[in-house]
C-alpha positions in Angstrom: 154.0 139.2 133.4 155.1 141.1 130.3 152.7 141.7 127.4 153.6 139.6 124.4 152.7 140.9 120.9 151.6 139.0 117.9 154.7 140.2 116.1 156.9 138.6 118.8 155.1 135.3 118.5 155.4 135.3 114.7 159.1 136.1 115.0 159.6 133.2 117.4 157.7 130.9 115.0 160.1 131.8 112.2 162.6 129.4 114.0 160.4 126.5 113.0 161.4 125.2 109.5 159.5 122.8 107.3 162.2 120.2 106.4 160.6 119.4 103.0 159.9 122.9 101.8 163.1 124.4 103.5 161.3 127.5 104.7 160.0 128.7 108.0 156.3 128.2 108.7 155.6 131.9 108.9 157.0 132.6 105.5 155.1 129.7 104.1 151.9 131.1 105.4 151.1 128.1 107.6 150.4 130.3 110.7 146.8 131.6 110.7 144.3 133.0 113.2 146.8 134.0 115.8 145.2 135.2 119.0 146.6 136.2 122.4 144.7 136.4 125.7 145.9 136.4 129.3 149.1 134.4 128.6 147.4 132.0 126.2 148.5 131.9 122.6 146.2 130.3 120.0 146.8 129.8 116.4 146.2 127.4 113.5 148.9 125.6 111.4 147.5 125.1 108.0 149.8 122.6 106.2 149.9 121.6 102.5 148.6 118.1 103.1 146.8 116.3 106.0 149.3 113.4 105.3 152.3 115.6 106.1 154.9 113.2 107.6 156.3 115.8 109.9 153.1 117.5 111.2 153.6 116.3 114.8 157.1 117.6 114.7 156.0 121.0 113.4 153.3 121.2 116.0 155.7 120.3 118.9 158.3 122.8 117.7 155.8 125.6 117.3 154.5 125.0 120.8 158.0 124.9 122.2 159.2 128.2 120.7 156.1 130.1 121.7 156.0 128.7 125.2 159.6 129.9 125.6 158.4 133.5 125.3 158.2 135.5 128.6 154.5 136.0 129.3 153.2 132.9 127.5 151.9 130.2 129.8 149.9 128.1 127.4 149.9 127.4 123.7 147.0 125.9 121.8 147.7 124.8 118.2 144.9 123.7 115.8 146.2 121.6 112.9 144.5 121.8 109.5 145.6 121.3 105.9 144.7 122.7 102.5 146.1 120.7 99.6 147.4 122.9 96.8 146.3 122.2 93.2 148.5 121.4 90.3 145.7 121.5 87.8 144.9 124.7 85.8 141.7 126.6 86.4 138.8 125.5 84.1 140.0 121.9 83.8 137.2 119.6 82.8 137.5 116.9 85.4 134.2 115.9 87.0 134.6 118.0 90.2 137.2 120.1 91.9 140.2 117.7 91.7 143.4 119.2 92.9 146.0 116.6 91.9 146.1 113.6 89.6 148.7 110.9 90.3 149.4 107.9 88.1 150.4 104.7 89.8 152.3 102.9 87.1 154.8 100.1 86.4 156.8 98.8 83.5 155.4 95.3 83.7 152.5 93.4 85.3 152.7 91.3 88.4 154.6 93.8 90.6 151.7 94.6 92.9 150.9 98.0 91.4 147.2 97.8 92.2 148.0 96.7 95.8 150.2 99.8 96.2 147.6 102.1 94.6 144.8 100.8 96.9 146.8 101.1 100.1 148.1 104.5 99.3 144.6 105.8 98.5 143.2 104.3 101.8 146.2 105.6 103.8 145.7 109.1 102.5 142.0 109.0 103.2 142.6 107.8 106.8 144.5 111.0 107.6 141.7 113.2 106.3 142.5 113.7 102.7 139.8 113.6 100.1 140.8 110.8 97.8 139.6 109.2 94.6 140.8 106.0 92.9 140.4 105.5 89.2 141.0 102.0 87.9 142.4 102.6 84.5 143.5 99.0 84.0 140.5 98.2 82.0 141.8 94.9 80.7 142.5 93.6 84.3 140.4 95.7 86.7 141.4 94.6 90.2 140.3 97.6 92.3 136.7 96.5 92.9 137.9 93.2 94.5 140.7 94.9 96.5 138.4 97.7 97.7 135.5 95.4 98.4 133.1 97.5 96.2 130.2 95.7 94.5 127.3 96.9 92.3 127.3 99.4 89.5 127.8 103.2 89.9 124.6 105.1 89.5 123.9 108.2 87.4 123.2 111.7 88.7 120.6 114.1 87.5 123.1 115.5 84.9 123.9 112.1 83.5 127.2 111.8 85.2 128.2 108.8 87.2 128.5 108.8 91.0 131.6 106.9 92.1 131.3 104.0 94.6 132.7 104.7 98.0 134.7 102.3 100.2 137.1 102.9 103.1 136.6 106.7 102.6 137.8 106.5 99.0 135.7 107.3 95.9 136.3 104.7 93.2 135.4 104.0 89.6 136.3 100.9 87.6 135.1 99.2 84.5 135.1 96.1 86.7 131.9 97.4 88.3 130.2 97.8 84.9 130.7 94.4 83.4 129.8 90.9 84.5 132.4 88.8 86.3 134.5 87.0 83.7 133.4 89.1 80.8 136.5 90.1 78.8 137.1 93.7 77.8 138.4 93.8 74.2 138.8 97.5 73.3 141.1 99.1 70.8 143.0 102.3 71.5 140.2 104.8 70.6 137.7 103.0 72.8 140.2 102.9 75.7 140.8 106.6 75.2 137.1 107.4 75.3 136.6 105.3 78.4 139.4 107.1 80.3 138.0 110.4 79.2 134.6 109.5 80.6 136.1 108.3 83.8 137.8 111.6 84.2 135.2 114.0 83.0 131.8 112.3 83.4 132.2 111.1 87.0 131.1 113.2 89.9 134.4 113.2 91.7 133.4 116.3 93.7 136.1 117.7 96.0 139.3 115.6 95.8 142.7 116.4 97.1 144.2 113.4 95.3 142.9 111.3 92.4 145.1 108.2 92.1 145.0 106.4 88.8 145.8 102.7 88.8 147.4 102.4 85.4 147.6 99.2 83.3 151.2 97.8 83.2 153.5 98.8 80.4 153.8 101.9 78.2 150.9 101.8 75.8 147.6 103.5 74.8 146.3 104.1 78.4 149.5 106.0 79.4 149.4 108.2 76.3 145.7 108.8 76.7 146.0 109.9 80.3 148.8 112.3 79.6 146.8 113.8 76.8 143.6 114.1 78.8 144.8 115.7 82.0 148.0 117.5 83.2 149.3 115.0 85.6 150.8 116.0 88.9 153.2 113.1 88.6 153.6 109.4 88.6 154.6 106.9 91.3 156.5 104.1 89.7 156.2 100.6 91.3 158.8 97.9 90.7 160.2 94.7 92.2 163.8 94.2 93.2 165.0 91.8 90.5 166.7 92.9 87.3 163.9 91.9 84.9 161.6 94.4 86.7 164.3 97.1 86.7 164.6 96.8 82.9 160.8 97.3 82.5 160.6 100.2 85.0 163.4 102.0 83.1 161.0 102.0 80.2 158.2 103.4 82.4 160.4 106.2 83.7 161.5 106.9 80.2 157.9 107.2 79.1 157.1 109.6 82.0 160.0 111.8 80.8 158.8 111.6 77.2 155.3 112.8 78.0 156.6 115.4 80.5 155.1 113.7 83.6 157.2 114.3 86.7 158.2 111.1 88.6 157.1 111.6 92.2 159.2 108.6 93.2 159.9 104.9 93.0 158.4 102.3 95.4 160.0 98.8 95.6 157.3 96.2 96.2 157.7 92.6 97.4 161.1 93.3 98.8 162.8 90.5 100.8 164.6 87.2 100.6 162.6 85.7 97.7 163.0 88.6 95.2 165.9 90.4 96.8 166.0 94.1 97.6 167.7 97.3 96.5 166.7 97.4 92.9 164.2 100.2 93.3 166.7 102.4 95.1 169.2 101.7 92.4 166.8 102.8 89.7 165.8 105.9 91.6 169.5 106.9 92.0 170.2 106.3 88.3 167.4 108.5 87.2 167.8 111.1 90.0 164.2 110.7 91.3 163.2 110.1 94.9 163.2 106.6 96.3 160.1 106.5 98.5 160.8 103.1 100.1 160.3 99.4 100.1 157.3 97.2 100.9 158.3 93.8 102.2 156.7 90.7 100.8 154.0 89.8 103.3 151.0 87.4 102.8 148.8 89.6 105.0 148.9 92.3 102.3 147.7 89.8 99.7 145.0 88.5 102.0 143.7 92.0 102.7 143.4 92.6 99.0 141.6 89.3 98.3 139.1 90.1 101.1 138.4 93.7 100.0 139.9 95.2 103.1 143.4 96.7 102.4 146.0 95.9 105.1 146.0 99.6 106.1 142.4 99.0 107.3 142.5 95.2 108.1 145.7 95.4 110.3 146.6 99.0 110.9 149.2 98.3 113.5 151.2 95.9 111.3 154.5 96.7 109.7 153.0 96.7 106.2 150.3 99.1 107.2 152.8 101.5 108.8 155.0 101.3 105.7 152.1 102.2 103.4 151.1 105.1 105.7 154.7 106.4 105.6 154.8 106.0 101.8 151.5 107.9 101.5 153.0 110.8 103.5 156.1 110.9 101.4 154.0 111.0 98.2 152.0 113.8 99.6 155.2 115.6 100.7 156.8 115.3 97.3 153.6 116.7 95.6 153.6 119.6 98.1 157.2 120.5 97.1 156.4 120.8 93.4 155.6 124.2 92.0 152.1 124.2 90.6 153.1 126.3 87.5 155.8 123.9 86.3 153.6 121.0 85.0 153.5 121.0 81.2 150.8 119.3 79.2 151.7 116.9 76.4 151.0 118.5 73.1 149.1 116.3 70.6 
């Protein structure tokens, strides 16, 4: 048996390419803690997100190329992840938040909150540290969909502790008012509320903070862009033309406030509302089309019961689609350079 060196193992691993980042895993710095002993190679692959959609593929290819070396009889690969941050050092969010993603739409009724909740839970299920901020203060649906009750409590420093459900930290005005009580805030009050939700909440360590935005292109969208440098926005639409018209406005606003569009998700796709509108919009604006979520009563039932379909029926088609979409969102974020995210000047 010939002696294999670490250099030979690393050279072999250069044949493994990340299909999203278009570089080999050695150049990307994924390979860590390489050790060789008596024909056994051990190393860690530290990916850019625990939701990487090709992590199993990368692990299998890494094992294969190293095992092909003369003198290697066994390959042990430990998979970990470290999510890169898109936020500048010294930002004033309530904790170490790495990425802030707006889940937005051009109009109401497209299932934006349903998408936000299931993406958040799907990311948490694969090991990501996730927060969900319900910025739709006029129609806060996150507490019902996540099954969280009661009011958030204050910490020693006066900051709020988010409520936790399904592994996701959540905050919503819906947990701070009585059921049925209307929220009638003008723009400045809305801005202050969003500022408090971002800065006065103990988010702690988060890889992803998803923000469920109110529909449309109004005060909340402008306030969020002013308060924090957004990693990007996921735009949710329905297939029919009236939704496409509104989502064009949403994408236009993202461009105006210099918020990158991570991608478009077409919700409620199928015979009733049609299909293909979301992909058409994405093509028109040269942004990624992440995929379609078919219209399915089980998704609605899960939201009504406070148990998202990703949890309630993890083997269902809808749950698998949401997991795939979550992986694609994470992959798109990982591809974006952290130093190319401008802040809206006000």
